[in-house]
C-alpha positions as CSV (number, residue, x, y, z in Angstrom):
1,M,22.4,-26.3,-45.9
2,S,21.2,-23.0,-47.2
3,T,21.8,-19.7,-45.6
4,A,18.2,-19.3,-44.7
5,E,18.3,-22.5,-42.6
6,I,21.4,-21.5,-40.9
7,S,19.9,-18.1,-40.1
8,R,16.7,-19.7,-38.8
9,R,18.7,-22.1,-36.5
10,I,20.7,-19.2,-35.1
11,S,17.7,-17.0,-34.6
12,V,15.5,-19.5,-32.6
13,P,17.9,-19.5,-29.6
14,K,18.3,-15.7,-29.9
15,R,14.6,-15.2,-29.8
16,Q,14.2,-17.6,-26.8
17,M,16.9,-15.5,-24.9
18,Q,14.9,-12.4,-25.8
19,V,11.7,-13.8,-24.5
20,R,13.5,-15.0,-21.3
21,R,14.9,-11.5,-20.8
22,A,11.6,-9.9,-21.3
23,K,10.1,-12.1,-18.7
24,Q,12.8,-11.4,-16.2
25,V,12.3,-7.6,-16.8
26,R,8.5,-8.0,-16.2
27,L,9.1,-10.0,-13.0
28,T,11.5,-7.5,-11.7
29,A,9.1,-4.6,-12.5
30,A,6.3,-6.4,-10.7
31,F,8.5,-6.9,-7.6
32,L,9.5,-3.2,-7.5
33,L,6.0,-2.1,-7.9
34,M,4.7,-4.4,-5.1
35,F,7.6,-3.2,-3.0
36,I,6.6,0.5,-3.6
37,S,3.1,-0.5,-2.8
38,G,4.2,-1.7,0.7
39,L,6.0,1.4,1.3
40,V,3.2,3.7,0.3
41,W,0.5,1.9,2.3
42,S,2.6,1.0,5.4
43,T,4.8,3.8,6.1
44,F,2.4,6.8,6.2
45,G,2.4,6.6,10.1
46,L,6.2,7.3,10.1
47,F,5.5,10.7,8.4
48,L,2.5,11.7,10.5
49,I,4.4,13.1,13.4
50,S,7.0,14.8,11.1
51,L,4.2,16.5,9.0
52,E,2.5,17.6,12.2
53,G,5.6,19.2,13.6
54,E,6.8,20.8,10.3
55,F,3.4,22.3,9.1
56,H,1.5,22.5,12.5
57,W,-1.4,20.6,11.1
58,S,-3.5,18.5,13.2
59,R,-3.2,14.7,13.2
60,S,-6.8,14.3,12.3
61,A,-6.4,16.5,9.2
62,I,-3.4,14.6,8.0
63,S,-5.0,11.3,8.8
64,G,-8.0,12.5,6.8
65,A,-5.8,12.9,3.8
66,Y,-4.8,9.3,4.2
67,G,-8.3,8.2,4.5
68,T,-9.1,10.2,1.3
69,F,-6.2,8.4,-0.3
70,A,-7.6,5.0,0.7
71,M,-11.1,5.8,-0.4
72,V,-10.2,7.2,-3.8
73,N,-8.2,4.1,-4.3
74,A,-11.0,1.9,-3.3
75,L,-13.7,3.7,-5.1
76,T,-11.8,3.9,-8.4
77,A,-10.6,0.3,-8.3
78,P,-13.6,-1.2,-10.2
79,A,-13.3,1.5,-13.0
80,F,-9.6,0.8,-13.2
81,G,-10.2,-3.0,-13.4
82,Y,-12.6,-2.5,-16.1
83,A,-10.2,-0.2,-18.0
84,M,-7.5,-2.9,-17.7
85,T,-9.7,-5.4,-19.5
86,R,-10.7,-3.0,-22.2
87,W,-7.4,-1.1,-23.0
88,D,-3.8,-2.0,-23.0
89,S,-2.9,-2.7,-19.4
90,R,0.8,-1.9,-19.7
91,R,-0.1,1.6,-20.8
92,L,-2.6,2.1,-18.0
93,L,0.0,1.0,-15.5
94,A,2.6,3.4,-17.0
95,G,0.1,6.2,-16.8
96,T,-0.8,5.5,-13.2
97,S,2.9,5.1,-12.4
98,L,3.6,8.5,-13.9
99,L,0.6,10.0,-12.0
100,L,2.0,8.5,-8.7
101,G,5.4,9.8,-9.4
102,L,4.1,13.3,-10.1
103,A,2.0,13.2,-7.0
104,F,5.1,12.3,-4.9
105,C,7.0,15.1,-6.6
106,G,4.1,17.4,-5.9
107,L,4.3,16.6,-2.3
108,A,7.5,18.6,-2.2
109,F,5.7,21.8,-3.1
110,V,2.7,21.4,-0.5
111,E,2.2,24.3,1.8
112,T,-1.4,23.9,3.0
113,I,-3.4,21.1,4.2
114,G,-5.8,21.5,1.3
115,Q,-2.9,21.0,-1.2
116,F,-1.9,17.9,0.9
117,W,-5.4,16.4,0.6
118,L,-5.5,17.1,-3.2
119,V,-2.0,15.9,-4.0
120,F,-1.7,12.9,-1.7
121,G,-5.4,12.0,-1.1
122,I,-6.6,12.3,-4.6
123,L,-3.7,12.2,-7.1
124,A,-1.7,9.6,-5.2
125,G,-4.8,7.7,-4.5
126,L,-5.5,7.4,-8.2
127,G,-1.8,6.7,-9.0
128,T,-1.4,3.8,-6.5
129,H,-3.4,1.6,-8.9
130,C,-0.2,1.0,-10.7
131,T,1.2,-0.7,-7.5
132,S,-2.0,-2.7,-6.7
133,S,-1.7,-6.3,-6.6
134,F,-4.7,-7.0,-8.9
135,A,-3.2,-4.8,-11.6
136,V,0.3,-6.2,-11.5
137,F,-0.9,-9.9,-11.2
138,S,-3.3,-9.5,-14.1
139,V,-0.5,-8.0,-16.4
140,L,1.8,-10.8,-15.4
141,A,-0.9,-13.5,-16.0
142,G,-1.6,-12.1,-19.5
143,R,2.2,-12.3,-20.4
144,F,2.9,-15.8,-19.1
145,R,0.1,-17.8,-20.8
146,K,2.5,-20.3,-22.6
147,N,3.3,-22.3,-19.5
148,R,0.1,-22.2,-17.6
149,P,-0.4,-24.8,-14.9
150,P,-3.3,-27.2,-15.6
151,P,-6.6,-26.2,-14.1
152,W,-7.7,-27.7,-10.8
153,P,-9.6,-30.9,-11.0
């Protein structure tokens, strides 16, 4: 047996382990993104009273920022979906994840309701595309094509 054949036999299991590890990392990242999505969308009400007490803003103004957050996310979703089919979806998700992280860091420096609307309503609304189920599932589907189930009859 030549050295090349031995090297090839050893590298195949190593490659399979690398692929398996990459899939595990992708699934873990998808789980974490969906977990963050649940936190972002479901826990806003917990902070409503705290924001009202700390900044003395009205509940309607704070809720308006949440409404802006939801509307920005909904209105830009078709453009984001189109961009995911046109460009590298992993880079788009990384960019929106960075934007969401910057928006949450920016919330620490908010002092007026206008800043809150801008940072949470608009920037976080754009950034939450990284945690949307359609984005995460389309990335996962594109990476797991080898063992696809048969189509429905």
